[in-house]
C-alpha positions as CSV (number, residue, x, y, z in Angstrom):
1,M,6.5,10.8,1.3
2,Q,4.8,14.0,0.2
3,Y,1.4,12.2,0.0
4,D,1.4,11.6,3.7
5,K,1.3,15.3,4.6
6,E,-1.5,15.9,2.1
7,I,-3.5,13.0,3.4
8,L,-3.3,14.4,7.0
9,R,-4.0,17.9,5.8
10,V,-7.2,17.0,4.0
11,L,-8.4,14.9,7.0
12,A,-7.7,17.8,9.4
13,E,-9.8,20.1,7.1
14,A,-12.6,17.5,6.9
15,G,-13.0,17.5,10.7
16,N,-15.0,14.9,12.6
17,E,-17.1,13.8,9.6
18,G,-14.1,12.4,7.8
19,L,-13.8,11.8,4.0
20,S,-14.0,8.8,1.7
21,V,-10.9,7.2,0.3
22,Q,-12.0,8.4,-3.2
23,N,-12.2,12.0,-2.0
24,I,-9.0,11.9,-0.1
25,S,-7.1,10.3,-3.1
26,R,-8.6,12.9,-5.5
27,H,-7.4,15.7,-3.2
28,V,-3.9,14.2,-2.9
29,F,-3.7,13.7,-6.7
30,N,-4.8,17.3,-7.4
31,A,-2.4,18.7,-4.8
32,C,0.7,16.7,-5.9
33,N,0.2,16.5,-9.7
34,S,1.9,19.0,-11.9
35,F,2.7,19.6,-15.5
36,F,6.4,18.8,-15.1
37,N,5.9,16.0,-12.6
38,P,2.8,14.0,-13.6
39,I,1.7,11.2,-11.4
40,D,-0.7,8.3,-12.0
41,Q,-4.1,8.7,-10.3
42,E,-4.5,5.0,-9.7
43,E,-1.1,4.8,-8.0
44,V,-2.1,7.6,-5.7
45,R,-5.4,5.9,-4.9
46,R,-3.6,2.7,-4.0
47,Y,-1.1,4.5,-1.9
48,V,-3.8,6.5,0.0
49,Q,-5.8,3.3,0.6
50,S,-2.9,1.4,2.0
51,Y,-1.8,4.4,4.1
52,L,-5.3,4.7,5.6
53,L,-5.6,1.0,6.3
54,K,-2.1,0.8,7.9
55,N,-2.7,3.8,10.1
56,S,-6.1,2.9,11.4
57,K,-5.6,-0.6,12.6
58,T,-5.6,-0.1,16.4
59,A,-8.0,1.9,18.7
60,N,-5.3,4.4,19.5
61,A,-4.0,4.8,15.9
62,L,-3.5,8.1,14.1
63,L,-6.6,7.6,12.0
64,A,-10.0,6.1,12.7
65,K,-12.8,4.7,10.5
66,N,-16.0,6.6,10.7
67,K,-17.8,4.0,8.6
68,K,-17.0,1.8,5.7
69,G,-14.5,3.7,3.5
70,V,-14.7,6.9,5.5
71,Y,-11.7,8.0,7.5
72,K,-11.0,10.8,10.0
73,L,-8.2,11.8,12.4
74,N,-8.5,9.8,15.6
75,A,-9.6,12.2,18.5
76,N,-8.0,9.7,21.0
77,N,-4.5,10.1,19.6
78,Q,-2.3,12.9,20.9
79,L,-0.5,13.3,17.5
80,S,-3.8,13.7,15.8
81,E,-4.7,16.6,18.1
82,Q,-1.4,18.2,17.4
83,L,-1.9,17.9,13.7
84,L,-5.3,19.6,14.0
85,F,-3.6,22.6,15.7
86,Q,-0.8,22.6,13.3
87,F,-2.9,22.6,10.1
88,H,-5.5,25.1,11.5
89,D,-2.9,27.6,12.7
90,E,-1.1,27.9,9.4
91,P,-1.1,31.4,8.0
92,E,-3.3,32.0,5.0
93,V,-1.0,31.9,2.0
94,Y,-3.5,33.1,-0.6
95,K,-4.8,36.3,0.8
96,E,-5.9,38.8,-1.8
97,K,-4.0,42.1,-1.7
98,P,-5.9,45.3,-2.4
99,I,-5.6,46.5,-5.9
100,V,-3.9,49.9,-6.3
101,D,-4.5,51.8,-9.5
102,Q,-1.1,52.8,-10.8
103,S,-2.1,53.7,-14.3
104,L,-1.3,57.1,-15.7
105,S,-4.1,59.5,-16.5
106,L,-4.5,60.5,-20.1
107,F,-5.9,63.8,-19.2
108,D,-4.2,66.3,-16.9
109,D,-6.4,67.9,-14.3
C-alpha cells in the first residue's frame, strides 16, 4: 500500500529519536491526501497504528518502540539500514532554479 512507503520515509527522516503515532499518521495523511482522492484521517491513523504494532513485535523487527507511542526504524535490522540509505540518497526533487529575467525592456539603450 502507498501508506507503507510514507510511514518508512517519515521514520527514516526522523532518525534515532523516532516519532509518535499521531505525528506519523498526520504526515502520511498530508502526503497521500489530495483534492481528487480524499482519504479519511481516522482511517489513516488506524492503518498507521496497526502497521507500527505489526512491524515492531520482535527484537529484530523492521521497527522498534523508543518509548510508549514513539516508533523508529530498528537499527538491528538490515532492511532498516538499507531503507535509511535509500531515503537519504534520493535526489532533491524540489531544488529552486535560478530566476532568469526574460522580460523585454521598454526603453532601448
